[in-house]
SELOVO-521783 format. One record per residue (C-alpha): residue number from 1; residue in one letter; y, z, x. Coordinates in steps of 0.25 Angstrom, whole numbers, plus 5000, padded with zeros to 4 digits. Each point is the difference from the previous one (the first is absolute). Layout:
> NUM A Y Z X
...
END
This chain:
> 1 M 5000 5000 5000
> 2 N 5009 5003 5012
> 3 T 4997 4987 5007
> 4 N 5012 4993 4995
> 5 H 5010 5010 5004
> 6 P 5002 4994 5014
> 7 R 5002 4986 4994
> 8 R 5010 5006 4990
> 9 A 5008 5007 5011
> 10 A 5000 4987 5008
> 11 V 5005 4992 4988
> 12 A 5011 5011 4997
> 13 A 5004 5000 5015
> 14 G 5001 4985 4999
> 15 I 5009 5000 4988
> 16 G 5008 5010 5006
> 17 A 5002 4992 5012
> 18 L 5004 4988 4992
> 19 I 5010 5008 4991
> 20 L 5007 5007 5011
> 21 P 5006 4987 5007
> 22 V 5003 4994 4986
> 23 T 5008 5013 4997
> 24 L 5007 4999 5013
> 25 A 5003 4985 4998
> 26 V 5006 5004 4986
> 27 A 5008 5011 5006
> 28 A 5005 4992 5012
> 29 P 5010 4991 4993
> 30 A 5007 5012 4994
> 31 Q 5002 5006 5014
> 32 A 5005 4987 5006
> 33 D 5010 4998 4989
> 34 V 5007 5014 5004
> 35 R 5011 4995 5009
> 36 A 5014 5003 5002
> 37 E 5011 4991 4993
> 38 P 5008 4992 5009
> 39 V 5014 5006 5003
> 40 G 5013 4995 5003
> 41 P 5013 4994 4993
> 42 A 4994 4986 5000
> 43 C 4987 5003 4993
> 44 A 5007 4999 4987
> 45 S 5002 4985 5003
> 46 L 4985 4998 5001
> 47 P 4993 4994 4988
> 48 Q 4996 5010 4990
> 49 Q 4987 4993 4997
> 50 G 4991 4988 5004
> 51 E 4995 4996 5014
> 52 G 5014 5003 5007
> 53 S 5001 5014 4995
> 54 A 4996 5012 5009
> 55 Q 4987 5002 4992
> 56 G 4997 4985 5000
> 57 M 5003 4999 5015
> 58 A 4989 5010 5003
> 59 D 4989 4991 4995
> 60 D 5003 4989 5011
> 61 P 5000 4999 5015
> 62 V 5014 5001 5005
> 63 A 5004 4985 5002
> 64 T 4995 4997 4986
> 65 A 5007 5012 4994
> 66 A 5013 4997 5007
> 67 S 4999 4985 4994
> 68 N 5000 5006 4986
> 69 N 5013 5009 5003
> 70 P 5013 4992 4997
> 71 E 5007 5010 5010
> 72 L 4992 4994 5012
> 73 S 5000 4985 4997
> 74 T 5007 4997 5013
> 75 L 4991 5009 5008
> 76 V 4988 4993 4994
> 77 S 5006 4986 5004
> 78 A 5001 5005 5014
> 79 I 4986 5005 5000
> 80 Q 4995 4987 4995
> 81 E 5009 4992 5011
> 82 A 4993 5009 5011
> 83 D 4986 4998 4994
> 84 L 4998 5016 4999
> 85 A 4996 5001 4986
> 86 D 4985 5001 5003
> 87 T 5002 5009 5012
> 88 L 5008 5010 4992
> 89 N 4990 4999 4988
> 90 N 4988 5002 5009
> 91 A 5006 5012 5008
> 92 E 4996 5014 4996
> 93 N 5008 5012 4997
> 94 I 5013 4994 5006
> 95 T 5015 5004 4997
> 96 V 5010 4989 4997
> 97 F 5015 5002 5001
> 98 A 5004 4989 4990
> 99 P 5014 4994 5001
> 100 T 5005 4997 4986
> 101 N 5007 4987 4996
> 102 D 5013 5008 5002
> 103 A 4996 5003 5014
> 104 F 4998 4986 5003
> 105 E 5013 4996 4994
> 106 K 5007 5008 5011
> 107 I 4996 4990 5010
> 108 P 5009 4988 5001
> 109 K 4994 4988 4993
> 110 A 5000 4992 5013
> 111 D 4993 5011 5008
> 112 L 4990 5002 4989
> 113 D 4996 4985 4999
> 114 A 4999 5000 5015
> 115 L 4991 5012 5000
> 116 L 4991 4994 4988
> 117 A 4999 4987 5008
> 118 D 4995 5007 5013
> 119 K 4986 5005 4997
> 120 E 4998 5008 5013
> 121 Q 5013 5008 4999
> 122 L 4997 5001 4985
> 123 T 4986 5006 5002
> 124 Q 5006 5010 5010
> 125 V 5010 5005 4990
> 126 L 4991 5001 4989
> 127 T 4989 5007 5008
> 128 Y 5011 5010 5005
> 129 H 5000 5004 4985
> 130 V 4985 5004 5000
> 131 V 4994 5013 5005
> 132 G 4985 5000 5002
> 133 E 4998 5013 4993
> 134 K 5004 5007 4987
> 135 V 5014 5006 5001
> 136 A 5003 5010 4988
> 137 P 5014 5004 4996
> 138 D 4999 5014 5007
> 139 Q 4997 4993 5013
> 140 L 5013 4992 4999
> 141 A 5009 5012 5002
> 142 D 4998 4999 5015
> 143 G 4990 4990 5005
> 144 T 4997 4989 5010
> 145 F 4990 4990 4997
> 146 E 4994 4988 5008
> 147 T 5002 4987 4992
> 148 L 4990 4988 5000
> 149 E 5011 4993 5008
> 150 G 4998 5010 5011
> 151 A 5013 5007 5001
> 152 D 5003 5013 4993
> 153 L 5009 5003 4988
> 154 T 5005 5014 4997
> 155 T 5003 5007 4987
> 156 D 5009 5012 4996
> 157 E 5005 5007 4988
> 158 T 5014 5004 4996
> 159 D 5003 5007 4987
> 160 G 4988 4994 4993
> 161 T 5002 4986 5005
> 162 Y 4990 4994 5010
> 163 T 5005 4990 5010
> 164 V 4993 4991 5010
> 165 N 5005 4997 5014
> 166 D 5013 5007 4996
> 167 S 5004 4987 4991
> 168 A 4991 4997 4989
> 169 K 4999 5010 4988
> 170 V 4987 5002 4992
> 171 V 5005 4996 4986
> 172 C 4986 5002 4993
> 173 G 4989 5007 5008
> 174 D 4985 5002 4998
> 175 V 4997 4988 4992
> 176 M 4985 4998 5001
> 177 T 4992 4987 5001
> 178 E 4985 4999 5001
> 179 N 5000 5000 5015
> 180 A 5014 5005 5004
> 181 T 5012 5010 4998
> 182 V 5013 4992 4998
> 183 H 5014 5006 5002
> 184 L 5011 4990 4995
> 185 I 5012 5000 5010
> 186 D 5014 4995 4999
> 187 T 5001 4993 5014
> 188 V 4991 4991 5007
> 189 L 4995 5006 5013
> 190 M 5001 4993 5013
> 191 P 4990 5003 5011
> 192 P 5007 5003 5014
> 193 A 4995 4987 5006
> 194 S 5007 4992 4988
> 195 S 5013 5008 5001
> 196 P 5012 4992 5005
> 197 S 5004 5002 5014
> 198 P 5012 5009 5002
> 199 S 5012 4991 5004
END
């Protein structure tokens, strides 16, 4: 009469082993959805819904997510000109300091056109905006980070405003994409090698 008990125990154990991963899988998305909201004065200008919204961008890799955001259309054009979309989309756990359209408008049109036409320099400039690790807002208060271009950029904080290289303000920080943390900035960063020589 007791000969079936070991079999029943094995079956029960097998069912338990199946139920546990399913339970964890069901619980995991709820955990993943718990994330801080983007912060900064320009966050209000992000679309409130759709693929270009903060929630929508979280579903796509960074270059694809940026292409859905109207505030980043010039940056996306530059990424396409430099053939960096696949590189950025396939990277893991990176941080992008993303210049907004207003940031690019600060560059004289002739200079911007020349930059967009020079793939080598454009690649240097764009990769200088990318850090190969996650940079959370609390790290921006006093940080030095090596970029994919090779040179470092620095960040600091004054009265709740984060600044990159003492020039670019973070206007909307901690926007999450599938593979990156994005901080929107109001000025295009220039790597040391691309900076104009002093006269």
